[in-house]
C-alpha positions in Angstrom: 48.5 5.1 24.5 50.5 4.6 27.6 47.5 2.5 29.0 47.5 0.5 25.8 51.2 -0.2 26.1 50.9 -1.1 29.7 48.0 -3.5 29.0 49.8 -5.1 26.2 53.0 -5.5 28.4 51.0 -7.0 31.3 49.3 -9.4 28.9 52.6 -10.4 27.5 54.2 -10.9 30.9 51.1 -13.0 31.9 51.4 -15.2 28.9 55.1 -15.6 29.0 54.9 -16.5 32.8 52.3 -19.2 31.9 54.5 -20.9 29.5 58.1 -20.2 30.9 60.1 -23.3 31.5 62.7 -21.8 33.9 63.8 -18.7 35.7 66.5 -18.1 33.1 63.9 -18.3 30.3 61.7 -15.8 32.2 64.5 -13.3 32.6 65.3 -13.6 29.0 61.8 -13.0 28.0 61.5 -10.0 30.3 64.6 -8.4 28.7 63.1 -8.8 25.2 59.9 -7.3 26.3 61.7 -4.2 27.7 63.3 -3.7 24.4 59.9 -4.0 22.6 58.3 -1.4 24.9 61.0 1.0 24.4 60.6 0.7 20.6 56.9 1.1 20.9 57.3 4.3 22.8 59.5 5.8 20.1 57.0 4.9 17.4 54.1 6.6 19.2 55.9 9.6 20.6 54.9 11.8 17.7 51.2 10.9 17.6 48.7 13.7 18.8 46.0 13.0 21.2 43.5 14.9 19.1 44.2 12.8 16.0 43.8 9.5 18.0 40.5 10.8 19.4 39.2 11.5 15.9 40.1 8.2 14.5 38.5 6.4 17.5 35.3 8.5 17.0 35.2 7.7 13.3 35.5 4.1 14.0 32.8 4.2 16.7 30.4 6.0 14.4 30.9 3.5 11.7 30.5 0.6 14.1 27.4 2.1 15.6 25.8 2.9 12.1 25.8 6.6 13.0 25.2 7.7 9.4 22.5 7.8 6.7 21.4 4.5 5.2 20.6 4.7 1.5 18.4 2.3 -0.4 17.7 2.1 -4.1 14.2 1.2 -5.8 14.5 1.4 -9.6 11.7 0.3 -12.1 11.7 0.3 -15.8 8.2 -0.1 -17.1 6.1 -0.4 -20.4 2.4 0.8 -20.4 -0.1 0.3 -23.2 -2.9 2.8 -22.7 -6.1 2.7 -24.5 -9.2 5.0 -24.3 -12.6 4.6 -25.8 -15.1 7.6 -26.2 -18.8 7.7 -26.2 -18.8 8.7 -29.9 -17.1 5.4 -31.0 -13.7 7.0 -31.4 -10.6 5.7 -29.5 -6.9 6.6 -28.7 -3.9 4.5 -27.8 -0.3 5.0 -27.0 2.8 3.1 -25.8 4.8 4.5 -23.0 8.2 3.5 -21.7 9.1 4.9 -18.2 11.9 4.8 -15.7 11.1 5.6 -12.0 13.9 5.9 -9.4 13.4 6.2 -5.5 16.4 6.9 -3.4 15.4 6.1 0.2 17.4 7.4 3.2 17.2 6.7 7.0 19.0 8.1 10.0 18.4 7.2 13.7 20.7 9.4 15.9 18.9 7.8 18.9 16.6 4.8 19.7 13.6 7.3 20.0 14.2 9.5 17.0 14.5 8.7 13.2 14.6 10.6 9.9 13.1 9.1 6.9 13.2 10.6 3.3 12.8 9.6 -0.3 14.0 11.4 -3.5 12.1 10.6 -6.6 12.9 10.7 -10.3 10.1 9.6 -12.7 10.0 10.3 -16.4 9.1 8.9 -19.8 11.8 7.9 -22.2 13.2 10.8 -24.3 11.9 14.3 -24.6 8.2 15.3 -24.5 7.1 17.4 -27.6 5.3 19.9 -25.4 7.0 21.7 -22.5 3.8 22.9 -21.1 3.3 22.9 -17.3 -0.1 21.5 -16.3 -1.7 19.5 -13.6 0.9 16.8 -14.1 3.0 19.1 -11.9 0.4 19.5 -9.3 1.9 18.9 -5.8 -0.4 16.2 -5.0 0.8 14.0 -7.8 4.1 15.4 -9.0 6.1 12.3 -7.9 3.6 9.8 -9.1 3.3 10.9 -12.7 6.0 10.8 -15.4 7.4 14.3 -15.7 10.5 16.0 -17.1 13.1 14.0 -15.1 13.7 16.5 -12.2 14.7 14.9 -8.9 12.2 15.8 -6.3 11.6 15.3 -2.7 8.8 12.6 -2.3 8.9 12.1 1.5 11.0 13.8 4.2 9.9 13.5 7.9 11.1 12.7 11.3 9.3 10.3 13.6 9.7 10.3 17.5 8.9 7.1 19.4 7.6 7.4 23.0 7.5 4.5 25.4 4.6 5.8 27.6 2.0 8.6 27.3 1.7 10.6 30.5 2.8 7.6 32.5 0.3 5.2 30.9 1.5 2.0 29.2 0.6 3.6 25.8 3.6 3.6 23.3 3.2 6.6 21.0 4.7 8.3 17.9 4.9 11.8 16.6 5.9 12.7 13.1 6.1 15.9 11.0 7.1 16.7 7.4 6.2 15.5 3.9 4.5 12.3 5.1 4.1 9.1 3.3 0.5 9.3 1.9 0.7 7.0 -1.3 0.6 3.3 -1.7 -1.3 2.7 1.5 -3.0 -0.4 2.8 -4.8 -2.6 0.2 -3.0 -0.8 -2.8 0.3 -2.0 -1.5 -0.4 -5.6 -2.6 -0.4 -4.9 -6.4 2.5 -2.3 -5.8 4.5 -5.3 -4.1 5.5 -3.5 -1.1 4.9 -2.7 2.5 1.7 -0.5 3.1 2.1 3.1 4.2 0.0 5.0 6.5 -3.5 5.7 4.8 -6.2 3.3 3.6 -5.5 3.3 -0.1 -9.2 2.9 -1.0 -9.9 6.7 -0.4 -6.5 8.4 0.0 -3.6 8.0 -2.4 -2.2 11.7 -2.5 1.0 13.4 -1.6 0.7 15.6 1.4 2.6 17.8 3.9 1.6 17.5 7.5 1.8 15.7 10.8 0.6 12.5 12.6 0.3 11.2 16.1 -0.2 7.6 16.8 -1.2 5.9 20.1 -0.9 2.2 20.6 -3.8 1.1 22.8 -3.3 -2.8 22.7 -1.5 -2.9 26.1 -4.3 -1.0 28.1 -7.2 -2.7 26.3 -5.8 -6.1 25.9 -7.1 -6.0 22.3 -4.3 -7.0 19.8 -3.1 -4.4 17.4 -5.6 -1.7 18.5 -4.3 1.8 17.8 -5.6 5.4 17.1 -3.8 7.9 14.8 -4.4 11.6 14.3 -3.6 12.9 10.9 -3.4 16.5 9.6 -1.9 18.3 6.6 -2.0 21.3 4.3 -2.6 20.5 0.5 -2.3 24.2 -0.5 -0.9 27.3 1.2 -2.5 30.6 0.4 0.6 32.8 -0.2 2.1 34.9 -3.0 5.5 33.8 -3.8 8.6 36.0 -3.5 8.4 39.0 -5.8 5.0 38.0 -7.0 3.8 41.5 -5.8 6.3 44.1 -7.0 5.1 47.0 -5.0 7.0 47.7 -1.8 8.5 44.1 -2.0 5.8 42.4 -0.3 6.3 38.6 -0.1 4.1 35.6 1.0 1.1 37.7 1.6 -2.4 36.1 1.1 -3.8 35.7 -2.5 -7.2 37.2 -3.0 -10.1 34.8 -3.5 -8.1 31.9 -2.0 -7.8 30.1 1.5 -5.7 27.4 2.7 -6.5 23.8 1.7 -6.2 21.6 4.9 -7.2 18.1 5.8 -7.8 16.6 9.2 -8.8 13.1 10.2 -8.0 9.9 12.0 -7.2 6.2 11.5 -8.6 3.8 14.1 -7.7 0.1 14.1 -9.9 -1.7 16.6 -8.4 -5.2 16.0 -5.3 -6.7 14.3 -3.9 -10.1 15.3 -1.5 -10.1 12.6 -4.0 -12.5 10.4 -7.3 -10.8 10.7 -7.7 -7.1 11.1 -10.1 -4.2 10.7 -9.0 -0.7 9.6 -11.3 2.5 9.7 -10.7 6.3 8.7 -12.4 9.6 8.6 -11.4 12.8 7.4 -12.5 16.3 6.5 -10.9 18.5 3.7 -11.5 22.2 3.5 -11.4 24.6 0.8 -11.0 22.1 -2.2 -10.0 23.3 -5.6 -11.7 22.6 -8.9 -12.4 24.1 -12.3 -15.1 26.7 -12.4 -16.4 28.7 -15.4 -16.4 32.4 -15.6 -18.9 32.5 -18.4 -22.4 30.7 -18.2 -24.8 30.1 -20.9 -28.6 30.2 -20.4 -31.8 30.4 -22.4 -33.1 33.9 -22.3 -36.6 32.6 -23.4 -37.1 30.0 -20.7 -34.5 31.2 -18.1 -33.1 27.8 -17.9 -29.3 27.4 -17.3 -27.4 25.5 -19.9 -23.9 25.3 -18.3 -20.5 26.9 -18.1 -18.4 27.8 -21.1 -15.7 25.2 -21.1 -13.3 27.7 -22.6 -13.5 30.0 -19.6 -12.7 27.4 -16.9 -10.4 28.6 -14.1 -8.9 27.0 -11.1 -10.9 28.0 -7.9 -11.9 26.8 -4.5 -15.5 25.6 -4.0 -16.1 23.9 -0.6 -15.3 21.1 1.8 -15.6 17.3 1.7 -15.9 14.5 4.2 -14.5 11.0 3.5 -14.5 7.7 5.5 -13.7 4.0 4.9 -13.7 0.7 6.8 -11.7 -2.3 5.6 -11.6 -5.9 6.7 -8.4 -7.8 5.9 -7.4 -11.5 6.0 -3.7 -12.2 5.5 -4.2 -16.0 5.5 -7.4 -18.0 5.4 -7.9 -20.4 8.4 -5.3 -21.9 10.6 -3.0 -24.4 9.0 -5.5 -25.9 6.6 -3.0 -25.9 3.7 0.0 -23.9 2.4 -2.0 -22.2 -0.3 -4.7 -20.8 2.1 -2.0 -19.8 4.5 -0.4 -17.6 2.0 -3.7 -16.2 0.5 -4.8 -12.6 1.2 -8.5 -11.4 1.0 -9.9 -8.0 1.6 -13.2 -6.1 1.3 -13.5 -2.3 1.8 -16.4 0.3 1.8 -15.7 3.9 1.4 -17.8 7.0 1.7 -17.6 10.6 0.5 -19.7 13.8 1.0 -19.3 17.3 -0.5 -20.2 20.4 1.1 -20.2 23.3 -1.4 -19.7 26.8 -0.2 -19.1 30.3 -1.4 -19.7 32.0 -4.8 -17.9 33.8 -7.5 -18.8 36.5 -10.2 -19.5 35.2 -13.7 -20.9 36.5 -16.9 -24.3 35.2 -17.9 -24.7 34.8 -21.5 -28.0 34.5 -23.4 -27.6 32.0 -26.2 -31.0 33.1 -27.8 -29.9 36.7 -27.8 -33.2 37.9 -26.5 -31.8 39.1 -23.1 -28.7 41.1 -22.5 -25.5 39.6 -21.1 -25.2 40.3 -17.4 -22.8 39.6 -14.5 -24.1 37.7 -11.4 -23.0 35.7 -8.4 -22.8 31.9 -9.1 -22.5 29.4 -6.4 -19.3 27.4 -6.2 -20.9 24.0 -7.0 -19.0 20.9 -6.1 -19.2 18.0 -8.6 -21.5 20.1 -10.6 -24.1 20.4 -7.8 -24.9 23.1 -5.2 -26.3 20.5 -2.7 -24.4 18.2 -0.4 -23.8 15.1 -2.5 -23.0 11.6 -1.2 -21.0 8.9 -3.0 -19.8 5.5 -2.2 -17.4 2.8 -3.4 -16.6 -1.0 -2.9 -13.4 -2.4 -3.3 -12.6 -6.2 -3.1 -9.6 -8.1 -3.7 -7.7 -11.3 -3.3 -4.0 -12.5 -4.0 -2.4 -15.9 -3.6 0.8 -17.7 -4.4 1.4 -19.6 -7.7 1.8 -23.2 -6.4 4.2 -24.4 -8.9 6.3 -21.2 -9.5 8.5 -20.1 -6.6 8.1 -16.5 -5.7 5.0 -15.8 -7.9 1.7 -14.2 -6.8 -1.5 -13.4 -8.7 -3.9 -10.8 -7.7 -7.6 -10.0 -8.6 -9.3 -6.9 -7.7 -12.7 -5.2 -8.3 -14.1 -1.9 -7.3 -17.4 0.1 -8.0 -18.0 3.7 -7.5 -21.5 5.5 -7.5 -22.6 8.6 -9.3 -21.1 11.2 -6.8 -18.2 9.1 -5.6 -15.1 11.2 -5.0 -11.7 9.9 -3.7 -8.4 11.4 -2.8 -6.5 8.9 -5.1 -5.1 11.2 -7.7 -1.6 9.9 -7.2 -2.5 6.3 -7.7 0.1 4.9 -10.0 -2.0 3.8 -13.0 -1.1 5.9 -16.1 -4.6 5.7 -17.7 -6.2 7.1 -14.5 -7.0 6.2 -10.8 -9.1 3.0 -10.9 -10.2 3.7 -7.4 -11.8 7.0 -8.5 -14.0 5.2 -11.1 -17.7 6.0 -11.2 -18.6 2.7 -12.5 -16.7 -0.5 -12.5 -13.1 -1.3 -12.6 -11.4 -4.7 -13.0 -7.7 -5.6 -12.3 -5.5 -8.6 -12.5 -1.7 -8.7 -11.9 1.1 -11.1 -11.6 4.2 -10.3 -9.5 7.3 -12.5 -9.8 10.5 -12.6 -7.8 13.4 -13.1 -10.3 16.2 -12.8 -7.8 14.4 -12.7 -4.5 13.1 -9.2 -3.7 16.1 -7.7 -5.3 14.9 -8.1 -8.8 11.3 -8.6 -9.6 8.8 -8.2 -12.5 5.1 -7.6 -12.9 2.5 -7.9 -15.5 -0.7 -5.9 -14.7 -3.9 -5.2 -16.6 -6.4 -2.6 -15.5 -9.8 -2.0 -17.1 -12.2 0.9 -16.2 -15.8 1.2 -17.4 -17.2 4.6 -16.6 -21.0 5.0 -16.0 -20.6 8.7 -15.5 -18.2 11.5 -16.5 -15.8 13.4 -14.2 -14.2 10.4 -12.5 -10.7 11.9 -12.8 -11.7 15.4 -12.2 -11.1 17.5 -9.0 -14.0 19.0 -6.9 -15.4 21.8 -9.1 -17.8 21.7 -12.1 -15.4 19.7 -14.2 -16.0 16.8 -11.8 -19.7 16.8 -12.5 -21.1 13.4 -13.1 -23.0 13.1 -16.2 -24.6 9.8 -17.4 -22.8 8.6 -20.6 -26.0 8.5 -22.6 -26.9 12.0 -21.5 -23.3 13.3 -22.5 -23.5 11.7 -25.8 -27.0 13.3 -26.5 -25.6 16.6 -25.6 -22.9 16.2 -28.0 -20.3 15.8 -25.3 -17.4 13.6 -26.1 -16.2 11.7 -22.9 -14.0 8.7 -22.0 -16.4 5.7 -21.6 -13.6 2.9 -21.2 -9.9 3.1 -20.3 -7.3 0.3 -20.3 -3.7 0.1 -19.0 -1.5 -2.9 -19.6 1.7 -2.6 -17.6 4.9 -4.6 -17.8 7.8 -3.9 -15.5 11.2 -5.0 -14.1 12.3 -3.6 -10.7 15.4 -3.6 -8.8 15.5 -2.9 -5.0 18.5 -2.9 -2.7 
């Protein structure tokens, strides 16, 4: 405070001397300043140094943004969902939903940041059934309308390194509940910036870590980078007090293993307009529905299949997945405004199952000629004991509406083969993941800015035509692909076509 008074006094004296007209005036000004200094001393005498330091620290924190920054993303949507079955019947429903994302960011230093998102997503009103099901499975719990509970969607820190072991390779390291939904390609229709994965093959919530290495400086290839990704989708552990004897907590659960995933993302080229994106991963000990009772024909010895009433959630094997995507954000170079703002992409994805292990099951003779017996049954993946390969093609374009400011139209198509299996369970299409379709899927959407990016609207229509069953299943026998005509001949009622018409209004700030 003394320094502050002295500086004020000196400044005042300097200013007074500059504009003084005579010595008498100067003496008068000096006498007045002495009186002001004495008055300031009396006013500040009771102030404590600690209090002043605290006030200064608070001002510095506010000025330097040393606090968590929040953002809001609220969407209110209407979905009309319609299913057609192979027996000619159909179902339809109208769903209203509210979804709220509360985002948070904090950067205590230039090299370290924390990012998190809280999620609330529910249908209007109360649901008639309180049953807990796969709607609450950890991979999708924030991407499906639930009971209105606020949950953590993302929570991770990220460290930015300038050089890797002295090389001119900027790098990042991150760990936590990573952003693994609404990735590249899918982000266009979702009207937001892309997150880490290629959305064609991965759109699932996950806990894990990632390490990214920017190679553009050492290769002189624009945008080149390599990223290691790993995560755990299921932890083999009993919960607290699950085992009452001796108070044992978090021990392994018999018959289960950790479900883990490891892979990489490699971008060989990205100049800001044209880019190539690749990924590969392996997932271990994947879950699925398996039967504990199997039917067989005792006269011929031929297996008939599992009893659907005895299906249980078990683990069955591993899976590989890969994708390559080519993207153009703008066509040509200054040909016209329309092409400059047009995006186009084509992507190819591949999956391969690796069944492993077996479990006990009861074999029941439907002819009654042989006794029921217990035997070991292989943990088939997608209904097959063999390694099965699937593939998918995903093509899309989106472009501005020339006579409406802030409007964009998107057209997308994808096709999946018989044994195609993606990790897109959290894709935000209430009728089911279109990218998991074994068959053909078509989509058209229109995004419109109402008040810039703060208030926007969307109309979206998704149509899925299934050639095989099991598109929305996990990795066990319930995910087995059965041709629709064969399923009908067996008396199996399956979804043949699915539609979802969505209209929403969205506020972001």
